[in-house]
C-alpha positions as CSV (number, residue, x, y, z in Angstrom):
1,M,85.8,70.2,49.9
2,R,88.1,72.5,51.8
3,G,86.8,75.8,52.8
4,A,88.3,79.1,51.7
5,L,91.5,80.0,53.6
6,T,91.2,83.3,55.5
7,L,94.6,84.0,57.1
8,K,97.0,86.4,55.5
9,P,99.9,84.7,53.8
10,T,102.3,86.6,56.0
11,Y,100.7,85.0,59.1
12,Y,101.5,81.5,57.8
13,E,105.1,82.3,57.6
14,A,105.1,84.0,61.0
15,L,103.5,80.9,62.5
16,R,106.1,78.7,60.9
17,R,108.9,80.8,62.5
18,L,107.1,80.8,65.9
19,T,106.7,77.0,65.8
20,L,110.4,76.5,65.0
21,Q,111.5,78.9,67.6
22,L,109.4,77.6,70.5
23,A,109.2,73.9,69.6
24,G,112.1,73.2,67.3
25,V,109.6,71.8,64.8
26,R,109.7,72.7,61.1
27,M,106.2,73.1,59.8
28,G,105.7,72.5,56.1
29,S,104.9,75.3,53.7
30,D,101.8,73.4,52.4
31,H,100.1,73.1,55.8
32,A,97.8,76.2,55.5
33,F,94.6,74.1,55.7
34,L,95.9,72.2,58.7
35,V,96.9,75.5,60.4
36,E,93.4,77.0,60.0
37,T,91.6,73.8,61.0
38,R,93.5,73.4,64.3
39,L,93.7,77.1,65.2
40,S,90.0,77.8,64.5
41,S,89.1,75.3,67.2
42,L,91.6,76.9,69.6
43,A,90.3,80.4,68.8
44,R,86.8,79.4,69.8
45,T,88.1,77.8,73.0
46,E,90.1,80.9,73.9
47,G,87.0,83.1,73.4
48,F,88.0,84.9,70.2
49,D,85.3,85.8,67.6
50,S,87.5,84.6,64.7
51,L,90.8,83.0,63.9
52,D,92.1,86.3,62.4
53,S,91.5,88.1,65.7
54,M,93.4,85.5,67.7
55,V,96.4,85.5,65.4
56,E,96.4,89.3,65.2
57,E,96.5,89.6,69.0
58,L,99.1,86.9,69.2
59,F,101.6,88.9,67.1
60,A,100.5,92.3,68.2
61,V,100.6,91.7,72.0
62,G,102.9,88.7,72.2
63,Q,101.2,86.7,74.9
64,A,103.5,83.9,76.0
65,R,100.6,81.7,77.2
66,L,98.7,82.1,73.9
67,A,101.9,81.5,71.9
68,I,102.4,78.1,73.7
69,Q,98.8,77.2,73.1
70,V,99.0,78.0,69.4
71,V,102.3,76.1,68.9
72,S,100.9,73.1,70.9
73,A,97.9,72.9,68.6
74,L,100.2,73.1,65.5
75,V,102.7,70.4,66.5
76,E,100.1,67.9,67.8
77,R,100.7,64.7,65.9
78,D,98.1,62.2,64.8
79,T,98.5,59.0,66.8
80,H,96.7,55.9,67.8
81,F,96.8,53.1,70.3
82,N,99.5,50.4,70.1
83,R,101.3,52.1,67.2
84,D,104.7,50.6,66.2
85,P,104.3,47.2,67.9
86,A,108.0,46.4,67.4
87,S,109.1,49.2,69.7
88,F,106.6,48.0,72.4
89,D,108.2,44.6,72.1
90,A,111.6,46.1,72.7
91,L,110.3,48.0,75.6
92,F,108.7,45.1,77.4
93,D,110.8,42.1,76.3
94,V,114.2,43.8,76.7
95,A,114.2,47.1,78.6
96,L,111.5,46.5,81.3
97,R,112.5,42.8,81.7
98,D,116.1,43.8,82.3
99,L,115.3,46.6,84.7
100,A,112.9,44.3,86.7
101,E,115.5,41.6,87.0
102,K,118.1,44.2,88.2
103,R,115.8,45.8,90.7
104,G,114.0,42.7,92.0
105,G,111.1,44.8,93.2
106,G,110.0,48.4,93.9
107,R,108.9,50.7,91.0
108,I,110.1,51.5,87.5
109,D,109.5,55.0,86.4
110,L,108.8,55.6,82.7
111,L,108.5,58.9,81.0
112,S,106.5,59.4,77.8
113,Y,108.0,62.5,76.3
114,G,105.7,64.4,73.9
115,C,102.8,62.2,74.8
116,G,100.1,64.3,73.0
117,S,96.7,63.0,73.7
118,G,98.0,60.0,75.7
119,Q,97.5,56.9,73.5
120,D,101.1,55.8,74.0
121,V,100.8,56.1,77.8
122,Y,97.6,54.1,78.0
123,S,98.9,51.5,75.5
124,V,101.9,50.9,77.8
125,A,99.5,50.6,80.8
126,M,97.3,48.1,79.0
127,R,100.2,45.9,78.0
128,A,101.6,46.0,81.5
129,R,98.4,44.4,82.7
130,A,98.4,41.7,80.0
131,P,100.0,38.4,80.8
132,G,103.2,39.0,78.9
133,G,103.6,42.5,80.4
134,R,103.1,41.2,84.0
135,D,105.7,38.5,83.3
136,A,108.3,41.1,82.1
137,L,107.7,43.4,85.1
138,G,107.9,40.6,87.7
139,A,107.7,42.0,91.2
140,T,108.1,45.7,90.1
141,T,105.4,48.3,89.6
142,L,105.4,50.5,86.6
143,H,104.7,54.2,87.0
144,I,104.1,56.3,83.8
145,T,104.4,60.0,83.4
146,G,103.3,61.7,80.2
147,V,104.6,65.2,79.4
148,D,103.9,67.6,76.6
149,Y,103.1,71.3,75.9
150,P,99.8,72.5,77.5
151,S,97.1,71.8,75.0
152,Q,93.6,70.5,74.5
153,A,95.2,67.1,73.6
154,L,97.0,66.9,76.9
155,E,93.8,67.7,78.8
156,R,92.1,64.9,77.0
157,A,95.0,62.6,78.0
158,R,94.5,63.5,81.6
159,V,90.8,62.6,81.5
160,G,91.5,59.6,79.2
161,R,88.6,60.6,76.9
162,Y,88.6,59.4,73.3
163,T,86.1,59.4,70.4
164,H,84.7,56.1,69.1
165,F,86.9,56.5,66.0
166,E,90.0,56.9,68.2
167,V,89.4,53.8,70.4
168,Q,89.0,51.8,67.2
169,R,92.4,52.8,65.9
170,G,94.8,50.2,67.3
171,L,92.6,48.8,70.1
172,S,91.1,45.3,70.0
173,A,87.4,44.9,70.9
174,R,88.5,43.1,74.0
175,D,90.9,45.8,75.2
176,M,88.3,48.5,74.5
177,V,85.6,46.9,76.7
178,S,88.1,45.8,79.3
179,H,89.8,49.1,79.9
180,F,87.4,51.8,78.7
181,T,83.8,52.7,79.5
182,P,81.2,54.5,77.4
183,D,80.8,58.2,78.4
184,P,77.5,58.4,80.3
185,A,76.8,62.0,79.1
186,P,73.6,62.2,77.0
187,G,74.4,62.0,73.3
188,S,78.1,61.3,73.8
189,T,79.8,58.5,71.8
190,D,83.1,58.9,73.6
191,W,84.9,56.3,75.6
192,V,86.8,57.0,78.9
193,A,89.7,55.2,80.4
194,A,88.6,53.1,83.4
195,D,89.9,53.9,86.8
196,H,92.1,50.8,87.0
197,L,93.9,51.9,83.9
198,R,94.6,55.3,85.2
199,E,96.3,54.0,88.3
200,N,100.0,54.9,88.4
201,I,99.6,57.3,85.5
202,S,100.1,61.1,85.6
203,F,100.4,63.9,83.1
204,Q,102.3,67.1,83.3
205,D,102.4,70.1,81.0
206,M,105.9,71.5,80.3
207,H,108.0,73.2,77.6
208,L,109.7,70.3,75.9
209,M,112.7,72.4,74.7
210,S,113.7,73.5,78.2
211,G,111.5,71.9,81.0
212,S,113.4,68.6,81.2
213,E,116.2,70.3,83.2
214,Q,113.9,70.3,86.2
215,M,112.6,66.8,85.8
216,D,113.3,63.9,88.1
217,P,115.3,60.9,86.8
218,Y,113.6,58.0,85.0
219,H,114.4,54.4,84.3
220,V,112.9,54.6,80.8
221,V,112.3,57.5,78.5
222,M,109.9,56.9,75.6
223,F,110.3,59.3,72.7
224,R,108.9,57.6,69.6
225,G,108.1,58.7,66.1
226,S,109.1,62.4,66.7
227,L,112.7,62.8,65.5
228,D,111.9,63.7,61.9
229,H,109.7,66.6,63.0
230,Y,112.5,68.4,64.7
231,S,115.2,70.6,63.2
232,K,118.7,69.2,63.6
233,S,119.7,71.6,66.4
234,A,116.5,71.0,68.3
235,R,116.9,67.2,67.9
236,I,120.4,67.4,69.5
237,R,119.1,69.6,72.3
238,V,116.2,67.3,73.1
239,I,118.2,64.0,73.0
240,R,121.0,65.5,75.2
241,S,118.4,66.6,77.8
242,L,116.7,63.2,77.8
243,T,120.0,61.4,78.4
244,K,120.5,63.5,81.5
245,V,117.1,62.5,82.7
246,L,117.9,58.8,82.4
247,R,119.2,56.9,85.4
248,P,122.3,54.6,85.0
249,Y,121.3,51.4,83.2
250,G,118.2,53.3,82.0
251,Y,116.8,53.0,78.5
252,L,115.8,55.5,75.8
253,I,113.3,54.0,73.3
254,L,112.7,55.6,69.9
255,G,110.5,54.3,67.1
256,S,111.6,51.0,65.6
257,N,112.6,52.8,62.4
258,E,114.5,55.7,64.2
259,T,118.2,55.8,65.1
260,L,120.6,58.3,66.7
261,N,122.7,58.0,63.6
262,D,126.3,59.1,64.1
263,M,125.8,60.6,67.5
264,S,125.6,58.2,70.5
265,Y,125.0,60.8,73.2
266,G,126.8,58.4,75.6
267,L,124.2,55.7,74.9
268,E,124.7,52.1,73.7
269,S,122.4,50.6,71.0
270,I,120.9,47.2,71.8
271,A,121.4,44.5,69.2
272,G,118.2,43.0,67.9
273,A,116.1,45.8,69.5
274,P,115.6,48.6,66.9
275,G,115.3,52.0,68.4
276,L,116.4,50.9,71.9
277,Y,119.4,52.5,73.6
278,R,120.8,52.0,77.1
279,K,122.7,54.4,79.4
280,P,125.8,52.5,80.6
281,E,127.0,52.3,84.2
282,P,129.0,55.4,85.2
283,E,132.7,55.0,85.6
284,I,133.7,55.0,89.2
285,E,137.0,56.7,90.3
286,P,139.1,54.6,92.6
287,I,139.0,55.5,96.2
288,L,142.5,55.8,97.7
289,P,143.3,55.4,101.4
290,E,143.4,58.6,103.3
291,G,146.7,60.4,102.8
292,K,147.7,58.4,99.7
293,Q,148.1,60.1,96.4
294,P,148.9,58.7,92.9
295,N,152.7,58.9,92.3
296,G,152.5,59.0,88.6
297,R,154.2,55.6,88.2
298,T,153.4,54.0,84.9
299,S,155.8,51.0,85.1
300,F,156.7,48.3,87.6
301,D,160.3,48.5,86.6
302,G,162.2,48.4,90.0
303,A,164.6,51.1,88.7
304,Q,161.9,53.6,88.1
305,G,161.9,56.4,90.7
306,R,165.0,54.9,92.5
307,T,167.1,57.6,94.2
308,S,170.9,57.5,93.8
309,A,172.8,56.6,97.0
310,T,175.2,59.4,96.4
311,G,172.5,61.9,95.5
């Protein structure tokens, strides 16, 4: 049975506005229990004696760091390993295979945008080590960067620590024992990502609505299962920023049931690969010999531009 709710109703509405303002995410009006559950844990971590005291300080003092922590806790989405297998198929069988053939070696940089507690990142890393993944990558090496708001979930992603329940969601028994080890701490039932799985993986905390402007370019950007959570204006802003991060020939991968609808953002959809989009090669301006300028001629008619002998 759910416990009694303690926050003032006006605080729920204030938290909804704050989440929309900072993260572009519309939080439902019926999420009061979820709000209290997630923020009560954060309040204890932040050293407050109660949830009420943390929320009161948040709106009375206006701490930017605390505001980000609160919003991060509220927008954290439930996820699991190997979710949406069809989009993973598109990633490896189409995008990574194509990039590996074009590059012929070196590294491919993949960005997991809004990575949460990191299951998507580690799922990609596990598949890259499986026979089919190694075949798709060929001579290239895959480097993965997960980014999200600073939060407890992102800290767990950095460590690669998951509960026994979490590793059972989407992981086969073989993958669990091959890529994770039991936490040796007394009394713990957690599992931790093995060192070999964390190779070529890094995590960064950043403001998802503005931080991408300072990011390096990537060959692949993975942004799956998140579009419906954003307001329309925030969705446009995020997708536009991600297309700028993509290298030419790079790929944006959404969930297999997600589309960009009527806005292409300069990307091309890939037939037979739901949720996969490619950034085309940039148009190259012709280089004219030094001193030569276009004469505006639009026809090869010999009379065009002819000067009269008596002029």
